[in-house]
Structures are given as structure tokens and as C-alpha cells.
Backbone as ProteinMPNN parsed JSONL, in Angstrom:
{"seq_chain_A": "XXXXXXXXXXXXXXXXXXXXXXXXXXXXXXXXXXXXXXXXXXXXXXXXXXXXXXXXXXXXXXXXXXXXXXXXXXXXXXXXXXXXXXXXXXXXXXXXXXXXXXXXXXXXXXXXXXXXXXXXXXXXXXXXXXXXXXXXXXXXXXXXXX", "coords_chain_A": {"N_chain_A": [[1.291, -1.216, 0.384], [0.609, 2.051, -0.955], [1.736, 5.476, 0.848], [-0.284, 7.289, 2.162], [-1.15, 10.267, -0.224], [-2.576, 12.46, 0.976], [-2.226, 13.51, 3.106], [-2.126, 15.75, 5.637], [0.684, 15.938, 6.895], [4.027, 16.151, 5.797], [5.91, 14.315, 3.042], [7.923, 11.572, 3.679], [11.056, 10.131, 2.398], [13.293, 7.775, 3.217], [15.864, 6.236, 2.68], [18.628, 4.566, 2.831], [21.589, 2.228, 3.522], [21.017, 0.001, 5.756], [19.056, -1.697, 7.128], [17.646, -2.647, 10.559], [15.469, -5.407, 10.918], [16.521, -6.332, 9.049], [18.561, -5.722, 7.214], [21.618, -5.273, 8.737], [24.963, -3.765, 10.305], [25.197, -2.123, 12.118], [24.085, 0.412, 13.751], [22.804, 2.359, 12.471], [20.989, 0.253, 10.707], [19.471, -0.271, 13.392], [18.777, 3.308, 13.827], [17.839, 3.533, 11.283], [15.235, 2.011, 11.38], [13.209, 2.888, 13.045], [13.275, 5.297, 13.117], [11.52, 5.909, 10.289], [9.513, 4.534, 10.998], [8.202, 6.04, 13.63], [8.304, 8.453, 12.882], [5.701, 8.304, 10.801], [3.749, 6.799, 12.498], [2.954, 9.121, 13.492], [1.469, 9.918, 11.613], [3.349, 11.178, 9.06], [3.511, 10.265, 6.071], [5.23, 8.214, 4.904], [8.085, 6.083, 3.479], [10.366, 3.495, 2.696], [13.619, 2.555, 1.843], [15.3, 0.719, 0.844], [18.697, -1.186, -0.189], [17.783, -4.8, -2.217], [19.057, -6.876, -0.191], [20.872, -9.659, 0.474], [20.625, -10.687, 2.539], [18.221, -9.959, 3.061], [16.243, -11.473, 1.95], [17.013, -13.856, 2.622], [15.435, -14.049, 5.131], [13.369, -14.288, 4.77], [11.173, -12.399, 3.333], [8.708, -11.502, 2.827], [7.946, -10.591, -0.346], [6.338, -7.993, -2.835], [6.069, -6.857, -6.694], [6.759, -4.03, -6.957], [7.228, -2.882, -9.235], [8.918, -1.81, -12.46], [11.665, -0.33, -13.279], [13.677, 2.545, -15.207], [17.354, 2.204, -15.88], [19.52, 3.027, -17.842], [21.862, 3.922, -17.874], [23.347, 2.301, -16.287], [22.911, -0.661, -16.731], [20.753, -1.136, -17.546], [17.089, -2.364, -16.384], [16.01, -2.011, -13.433], [14.225, -3.942, -10.791], [11.836, -3.527, -8.498], [10.705, -4.049, -4.995], [7.86, -4.286, -3.034], [7.281, -4.925, 0.526], [5.256, -5.764, 1.549], [4.299, -4.219, 5.032], [6.65, -5.128, 6.419], [7.382, -3.015, 7.803], [5.891, -1.447, 9.198], [4.105, 0.894, 10.644], [5.494, 2.445, 7.736], [6.269, 2.553, 4.934], [8.143, -0.213, 2.78], [10.41, -0.686, 0.562], [11.872, -2.597, -1.666], [15.167, -2.082, -3.775], [15.836, -3.861, -6.654], [19.186, -5.297, -7.732], [21.267, -8.162, -7.872], [23.593, -8.132, -9.141], [24.659, -6.183, -7.906], [23.672, -6.785, -4.737], [23.635, -9.217, -3.989], [25.331, -10.268, -1.905], [26.983, -12.496, 0.095], [27.222, -10.37, 2.604], [27.009, -7.469, 3.317], [28.625, -5.18, 3.22], [31.394, -6.241, 2.655], [33.799, -8.879, 3.085], [35.078, -10.693, 5.297], [36.428, -8.851, 7.169], [36.95, -6.78, 5.831], [36.629, -4.322, 2.489], [34.344, -4.826, 0.049], [35.572, -3.983, -3.465], [34.117, -2.915, -5.136], [32.372, -1.226, -3.848], [31.919, 1.754, -3.629], [30.895, 2.708, -6.236], [28.702, 0.501, -6.271], [27.398, 1.51, -3.798], [27.132, 4.148, -5.258], [25.23, 3.299, -7.846], [22.597, 2.559, -5.736], [21.719, 4.992, -4.466], [21.222, 6.27, -6.916], [18.968, 4.846, -8.225], [17.394, 3.898, -6.08], [16.057, 7.031, -6.515], [15.453, 7.316, -8.903], [13.256, 5.286, -8.573], [11.206, 5.944, -6.654], [10.568, 8.474, -8.656], [8.775, 6.485, -10.442], [7.945, 5.163, -9.651], [5.36, 7.024, -8.086], [5.558, 7.361, -4.911], [4.793, 9.806, -3.001], [7.069, 12.691, -2.325], [8.247, 14.353, -0.174], [10.182, 15.385, 1.324], [12.74, 14.383, 1.579], [15.365, 12.3, 2.796], [18.333, 10.763, 3.049], [20.629, 8.752, 3.992], [24.477, 7.186, 5.445]], "CA_chain_A": [[-0.242, 0.203, -0.051], [1.568, 3.357, -1.372], [1.193, 6.783, 2.014], [-1.281, 8.5, 1.918], [-0.081, 11.686, -0.084], [-3.116, 13.25, 1.196], [-1.988, 13.649, 4.725], [-1.476, 16.944, 5.78], [1.528, 16.459, 7.28], [5.181, 15.967, 4.466], [5.603, 12.432, 3.398], [9.006, 11.699, 4.041], [10.734, 8.282, 1.373], [13.924, 7.215, 3.403], [17.053, 6.354, 1.267], [19.361, 3.784, 3.493], [22.041, 1.251, 3.169], [20.733, -0.358, 6.775], [17.141, -1.074, 8.233], [17.368, -4.014, 10.955], [16.727, -6.034, 11.538], [16.727, -6.529, 7.763], [20.802, -6.221, 6.982], [22.472, -4.522, 9.653], [26.19, -3.931, 10.553], [25.402, -1.435, 13.404], [23.421, 1.875, 14.921], [22.624, 2.364, 11.435], [19.907, -0.351, 10.955], [18.157, 1.155, 14.074], [17.774, 4.444, 13.35], [16.581, 3.295, 9.948], [13.5, 1.34, 11.38], [13.076, 3.143, 14.438], [12.649, 6.934, 13.038], [10.754, 5.861, 9.432], [7.951, 4.097, 11.796], [8.179, 6.658, 14.885], [7.06, 9.327, 12.399], [4.321, 7.409, 10.08], [3.0, 6.877, 13.6], [2.708, 10.321, 14.032], [0.797, 10.518, 10.518], [3.389, 11.529, 8.025], [3.215, 8.933, 4.734], [6.613, 7.38, 5.423], [8.36, 5.164, 2.619], [12.101, 3.201, 2.913], [14.248, 2.172, 0.376], [16.534, -0.07, 0.467], [19.313, -2.528, -0.846], [17.679, -6.162, -1.456], [20.555, -7.866, -0.027], [20.848, -11.767, 0.321], [19.814, -11.661, 3.824], [16.51, -10.28, 3.213], [16.028, -13.225, 1.367], [17.461, -15.451, 3.222], [15.108, -14.087, 5.984], [11.983, -14.709, 3.931], [10.364, -11.445, 3.406], [7.601, -11.141, 1.639], [8.061, -9.003, -1.217], [5.514, -7.778, -3.77], [6.64, -6.688, -7.078], [6.431, -2.924, -7.281], [7.695, -2.302, -10.664], [10.775, -1.992, -12.754], [13.076, 1.335, -13.594], [14.695, 2.294, -16.782], [17.961, 3.309, -15.46], [19.981, 2.872, -18.989], [23.693, 4.146, -17.369], [23.361, 1.773, -14.908], [22.516, -1.619, -17.751], [19.207, -1.039, -18.328], [16.068, -1.943, -16.048], [16.393, -2.958, -12.547], [13.136, -4.082, -10.343], [11.701, -2.355, -7.408], [9.847, -4.891, -4.671], [7.122, -3.647, -2.071], [7.573, -5.424, 1.7], [3.951, -5.161, 2.352], [3.504, -4.903, 6.445], [7.188, -5.447, 7.309], [7.853, -1.863, 8.284], [4.634, -1.133, 9.478], [3.476, 1.853, 10.059], [5.865, 3.112, 6.95], [6.462, 0.964, 3.79], [8.839, -0.442, 3.122], [10.576, -0.898, -1.064], [13.849, -2.432, -2.174], [15.831, -1.886, -4.93], [17.481, -5.79, -6.178], [20.248, -5.58, -8.215], [21.682, -9.086, -7.676], [24.967, -7.792, -9.439], [25.933, -5.275, -6.891], [23.565, -6.965, -3.38], [23.162, -10.474, -4.08], [26.363, -10.754, -1.429], [26.825, -12.698, 2.227], [27.459, -9.729, 3.459], [26.717, -5.65, 3.256], [29.827, -3.865, 2.709], [32.587, -6.902, 2.763], [33.702, -9.796, 3.914], [37.011, -11.353, 6.172], [37.24, -7.516, 7.642], [37.816, -6.108, 4.221], [35.576, -3.642, 2.014], [33.728, -5.503, -1.437], [36.446, -3.7, -4.241], [33.265, -1.798, -6.228], [31.536, -0.939, -2.861], [31.484, 3.066, -4.513], [29.36, 2.005, -7.566], [27.426, -0.443, -5.681], [25.804, 2.501, -3.346], [26.48, 5.391, -5.808], [23.855, 3.064, -8.024], [21.608, 2.29, -5.387], [21.834, 6.096, -4.402], [20.524, 6.771, -8.155], [17.804, 3.969, -8.201], [16.507, 4.924, -5.417], [15.856, 8.184, -6.816], [14.27, 6.689, -9.828], [12.26, 4.873, -8.436], [10.365, 7.472, -6.036], [9.752, 8.889, -9.831], [8.62, 6.008, -11.686], [6.679, 4.922, -8.544], [4.812, 8.016, -7.517], [5.681, 7.633, -4.219], [4.889, 10.964, -2.45], [8.229, 12.505, -1.317], [8.439, 16.577, -0.011], [11.354, 15.298, 2.028], [13.916, 12.692, 0.547], [16.413, 11.775, 3.942], [19.39, 9.754, 2.572], [21.622, 7.398, 4.731], [25.319, 6.922, 4.573]], "C_chain_A": [[0.828, 1.24, 0.519], [0.814, 4.463, -0.082], [0.152, 7.275, 1.277], [-1.428, 10.005, 1.387], [-1.177, 12.877, -0.005], [-2.968, 14.225, 2.179], [-1.566, 15.168, 4.873], [0.251, 17.23, 6.34], [2.418, 15.679, 6.508], [5.503, 14.669, 4.714], [6.795, 12.582, 3.073], [9.689, 10.347, 3.39], [12.547, 8.664, 2.376], [15.17, 6.348, 2.561], [18.16, 5.44, 2.386], [20.022, 2.335, 3.042], [21.911, -0.168, 4.601], [19.433, -0.257, 6.618], [17.069, -2.103, 8.644], [15.706, -4.141, 10.755], [17.304, -7.535, 10.309], [18.074, -6.673, 7.164], [21.413, -4.637, 7.962], [23.204, -4.504, 10.428], [26.567, -3.178, 11.98], [24.158, -0.243, 13.397], [22.763, 2.075, 13.667], [20.916, 2.0, 11.495], [19.029, -0.125, 12.011], [17.244, 1.824, 13.729], [16.392, 4.213, 12.385], [15.209, 2.817, 9.949], [12.917, 1.957, 12.721], [12.163, 4.233, 13.691], [11.52, 6.974, 12.063], [9.071, 5.329, 10.449], [7.586, 5.162, 12.346], [7.624, 8.236, 13.229], [5.246, 9.11, 11.518], [3.03, 7.315, 11.51], [2.297, 8.011, 13.961], [1.835, 11.058, 12.769], [1.362, 11.05, 9.397], [3.591, 9.909, 7.337], [5.104, 8.692, 4.325], [6.914, 6.067, 4.525], [10.035, 5.15, 2.565], [12.234, 2.623, 1.674], [15.246, 1.937, 1.15], [17.052, -0.833, 0.031], [18.286, -3.778, -1.504], [18.525, -6.618, -1.821], [20.272, -9.22, 0.429], [20.719, -11.819, 2.164], [19.105, -11.003, 3.986], [15.969, -11.251, 2.662], [16.301, -14.253, 2.308], [16.326, -15.021, 5.105], [13.428, -13.901, 5.733], [11.088, -13.772, 4.271], [9.35, -11.718, 2.574], [7.669, -9.84, 0.861], [6.75, -9.71, -2.5], [6.322, -6.692, -4.732], [6.182, -5.063, -6.787], [6.077, -2.332, -8.512], [9.016, -2.271, -11.033], [10.638, -0.105, -13.479], [13.875, 1.077, -14.635], [16.02, 3.252, -16.207], [19.821, 3.159, -16.724], [21.677, 3.028, -18.78], [23.822, 3.376, -16.92], [23.124, -0.278, -15.505], [21.226, -1.414, -17.842], [17.73, -1.301, -17.306], [16.634, -2.418, -14.416], [14.493, -2.765, -12.025], [13.197, -3.31, -8.972], [10.535, -3.618, -6.327], [9.066, -4.184, -3.824], [7.032, -4.679, -0.744], [6.315, -5.447, 2.307], [3.609, -6.252, 4.098], [4.645, -5.127, 6.948], [8.15, -4.434, 7.657], [6.462, -1.155, 9.314], [4.696, 0.241, 11.127], [3.634, 2.721, 8.5], [5.466, 1.447, 6.12], [7.389, 1.26, 3.103], [9.418, -1.406, 1.356], [11.964, -0.958, -1.106], [14.302, -2.346, -2.965], [16.891, -3.366, -5.11], [18.062, -4.678, -7.54], [21.035, -6.516, -7.802], [23.422, -9.442, -7.704], [25.833, -6.995, -8.393], [25.375, -6.228, -4.891], [23.456, -8.349, -3.071], [24.546, -10.865, -2.804], [26.264, -11.211, -0.654], [26.443, -11.703, 2.949], [27.114, -8.33, 2.528], [27.41, -5.533, 2.412], [30.843, -4.474, 2.258], [33.382, -8.292, 4.04], [35.976, -9.969, 3.971], [37.017, -9.655, 6.617], [37.424, -6.417, 6.491], [36.969, -5.167, 3.429], [34.842, -4.639, 0.352], [34.838, -3.832, -2.349], [35.488, -2.247, -5.279], [32.185, -0.956, -4.583], [30.918, 0.592, -3.347], [30.458, 3.044, -5.434], [28.543, 1.265, -7.107], [26.655, 0.554, -5.121], [25.82, 3.984, -4.134], [24.983, 5.031, -7.287], [22.784, 3.129, -6.849], [20.952, 3.898, -5.128], [20.471, 6.663, -5.846], [19.345, 6.044, -8.451], [16.807, 4.062, -7.658], [15.79, 6.183, -5.763], [14.825, 8.48, -7.293], [13.441, 6.179, -9.256], [11.244, 5.322, -6.992], [9.877, 8.052, -7.053], [8.66, 7.51, -10.103], [7.673, 5.104, -10.466], [5.395, 5.222, -8.217], [4.326, 7.82, -6.566], [6.254, 9.358, -3.734], [6.169, 11.609, -1.605], [8.538, 14.022, -1.036], [9.779, 16.554, 0.759], [11.867, 14.074, 1.621], [15.399, 12.993, 1.907], [17.07, 10.891, 3.152], [20.311, 9.857, 3.803], [23.23, 7.592, 4.34], [25.468, 5.481, 4.015]], "O_chain_A": [[1.49, 1.372, 1.548], [-0.407, 4.423, 0.064], [-0.096, 7.554, 0.104], [-1.736, 10.91, 2.163], [-1.023, 13.954, -0.582], [-3.385, 15.383, 2.197], [-0.673, 15.649, 4.176], [0.886, 18.281, 6.258], [2.029, 14.53, 6.302], [5.502, 14.001, 5.748], [7.094, 13.491, 2.299], [9.08, 9.32, 3.691], [12.998, 9.796, 2.203], [14.733, 5.822, 1.537], [18.656, 6.404, 2.969], [19.401, 1.468, 2.428], [22.601, -1.181, 4.482], [18.749, 0.677, 6.201], [16.61, -2.962, 7.891], [14.915, -3.23, 10.512], [17.861, -8.631, 10.363], [18.532, -7.716, 6.697], [21.502, -3.431, 7.731], [22.859, -5.015, 11.493], [27.542, -3.338, 12.714], [23.221, -0.554, 12.661], [21.589, 1.845, 13.954], [19.975, 2.672, 11.918], [17.871, 0.2, 11.749], [16.049, 1.707, 13.461], [15.174, 4.386, 12.397], [14.316, 2.979, 9.118], [12.106, 1.291, 13.364], [10.936, 4.248, 13.587], [10.554, 7.68, 12.352], [7.93, 5.79, 10.421], [6.576, 5.632, 11.821], [6.489, 8.633, 12.968], [4.139, 9.622, 11.684], [1.847, 7.654, 11.489], [1.247, 8.002, 14.605], [1.534, 12.251, 12.738], [0.583, 11.477, 8.544], [3.752, 8.818, 7.883], [5.82, 9.159, 3.439], [6.211, 5.069, 4.682], [10.804, 6.106, 2.459], [11.44, 2.304, 0.789], [15.898, 2.657, 1.906], [16.285, -1.675, -0.435], [17.363, -3.49, -0.742], [18.959, -6.867, -2.946], [19.13, -9.583, 0.71], [20.73, -12.838, 2.854], [18.824, -10.965, 5.184], [15.04, -11.835, 3.22], [15.73, -15.312, 2.568], [16.552, -15.706, 6.102], [12.565, -13.442, 6.482], [10.289, -13.934, 5.193], [9.52, -12.281, 1.493], [7.539, -8.651, 1.153], [6.391, -10.824, -2.883], [7.041, -5.831, -4.226], [5.049, -4.971, -6.316], [5.133, -1.614, -8.84], [10.004, -2.551, -10.355], [9.853, 0.75, -13.89], [14.507, 0.083, -14.991], [15.991, 4.474, -16.065], [20.968, 3.212, -16.279], [22.536, 2.394, -19.394], [25.05, 3.306, -16.888], [23.199, -1.124, -14.613], [20.842, -1.973, -18.87], [17.031, -0.292, -17.393], [17.627, -3.136, -14.305], [13.688, -1.963, -12.497], [14.14, -2.702, -8.463], [9.558, -4.051, -6.938], [9.586, -3.075, -3.699], [6.455, -5.661, -1.21], [6.208, -5.179, 3.503], [3.238, -7.375, 4.438], [4.482, -5.443, 8.127], [9.354, -4.637, 7.813], [6.632, -0.238, 10.117], [5.249, 0.217, 12.227], [2.731, 3.383, 7.987], [4.973, 0.333, 6.295], [7.703, 2.39, 2.727], [8.944, -2.496, 1.034], [12.868, -0.162, -0.847], [13.404, -2.839, -3.649], [17.855, -3.829, -4.501], [17.542, -3.694, -8.068], [21.908, -5.974, -7.124], [24.173, -10.192, -7.081], [27.028, -7.035, -8.099], [26.207, -6.343, -3.991], [23.19, -8.682, -1.917], [24.758, -12.077, -2.853], [25.338, -10.724, -0.004], [25.567, -11.803, 3.807], [27.007, -8.268, 1.303], [27.228, -5.656, 1.201], [31.533, -3.82, 1.475], [33.407, -8.44, 5.262], [37.058, -9.723, 3.439], [38.051, -9.183, 6.144], [38.056, -5.362, 6.531], [35.956, -5.278, 4.12], [35.848, -4.99, -0.264], [34.767, -2.733, -1.799], [35.883, -1.213, -5.819], [31.322, -0.1, -4.778], [29.702, 0.742, -3.464], [29.284, 3.374, -5.261], [27.42, 1.353, -7.603], [25.511, 0.758, -5.527], [24.974, 4.853, -3.919], [24.136, 5.838, -7.672], [21.92, 3.963, -7.121], [19.804, 4.106, -5.519], [19.359, 7.181, -5.75], [18.527, 6.739, -9.053], [15.671, 4.229, -8.101], [14.742, 6.327, -5.134], [13.848, 9.158, -6.975], [12.409, 6.819, -9.453], [10.539, 4.407, -6.567], [8.702, 8.378, -6.881], [7.5, 7.82, -9.834], [6.69, 4.442, -10.798], [4.473, 4.423, -8.051], [3.099, 7.869, -6.48], [7.325, 9.941, -3.902], [6.389, 11.238, -0.452], [9.112, 14.72, -1.872], [10.448, 17.583, 0.843], [11.336, 12.985, 1.403], [16.253, 13.866, 1.75], [16.353, 10.151, 2.478], [20.622, 10.875, 4.422], [23.503, 8.038, 3.226], [26.309, 5.238, 3.15]]}, "name": "protein", "num_of_chains": 1, "seq": "XXXXXXXXXXXXXXXXXXXXXXXXXXXXXXXXXXXXXXXXXXXXXXXXXXXXXXXXXXXXXXXXXXXXXXXXXXXXXXXXXXXXXXXXXXXXXXXXXXXXXXXXXXXXXXXXXXXXXXXXXXXXXXXXXXXXXXXXXXXXXXXXXX"}
């Protein structure tokens, strides 16, 4: 279900690399869960956009296709999924790109970083903004996290 764009409070979209309990390596995941839910409970229409990591799939989160978005400079189209009820009262959307996000860890393995992290999260940032427009998500405020 899309957030209600007729709300008297401004709609907020959170774009974040982590979201507890689905994908987290520290405090960012906890804040990325608590703040959107708190704002939504106050009446703000809130959407959260995160990568569709392997960890989300392992948890068996129920996903519904929300659409496809064209991003030719990043190799064509990508899919966006909605996870109804997973972050209620906020709405959760996930960006799929298996080449970037279907990995055993969020940022790297064995204490290191993936060599393409800059490219991965540049793609995610652009894809999230494109998805907001393509899906018609209401967004007076876009709150980006590292």
C-alpha cells in the first residue's frame, strides 16, 4: 500500500543502506527502522528504500513486485519490490540488483570491503531516486543515509 499523499503532514522517503533486522551492521540499521516508524505513527506518509540484500531474502520477507525502473546508464532496467507490513506503519521498498547486492555481507567479507562499494552505492542512490519518481511515491522530504 502506498503512503497517503493527502496527509496534512509532509511525506518522507528514507533512503538507507541498512535496516534492522533485515540488513544491519550497526546503529544505522536501528535508527533506519525506528525513525521512519515513529514519523509514520505520527501521521507522516513514510516510505523506506533499501537494497534487496541476500540477508533480506534469507529472512523470507514477503515481497511483491512494485515495478521496474529504467536506468540505462547502469545497464538497463531494475526491479523494485514492496514488502507489505514489514515496516508498518511505514512502507518498505527494496531495490533489486543481484550483481551488486546478492552477496554474503553488506559491505565486505573477512574484515575487508568489496572493491566496488562506491559503484554499488552510487547505483543504489540513483536507483532509489528514480524509483521514487517511477512509482509515484510521495516525497516532500528525501532523507539519505550513508
